[in-house]
N, C-alpha and C positions, 0 to 999 in steps of 0.2 A: 504494500500499500504506500502511496506517495501522498504528500500534501503540499499546498502552496498557500501562503498568506495572500488574501485578496486585498483587504483594507481593514484597518483597525482589528476588530475581533472576529472577522470572517476569514474562513479558509476554504479552499477547494480540495477535496480529497478524491482519490481515484486509484485504480489499480490497472495494470496492463495484463491482458490475457496472453495466451501462448503465441498468438499471431502479432503481438506488439500493439494491439488496439486498446484504447481506453475503455474501461467499463466500470460500473458501480460508482459513477461520478456523483458527488453531492456537494452543495454549498452549505456550510455549517457555521453557526454561531458558537464558537468553542468556549465562550464564557457562559453560555446558556442563560437565557433570560426567563 
């Protein structure tokens, strides 16, 4: 699983499948509101 900070407390998480394609992508508030 990989993640990137988008802005402030948001991050984009995803993983790569066997073909190198992105899957299970989600935009998350990692501080949780």
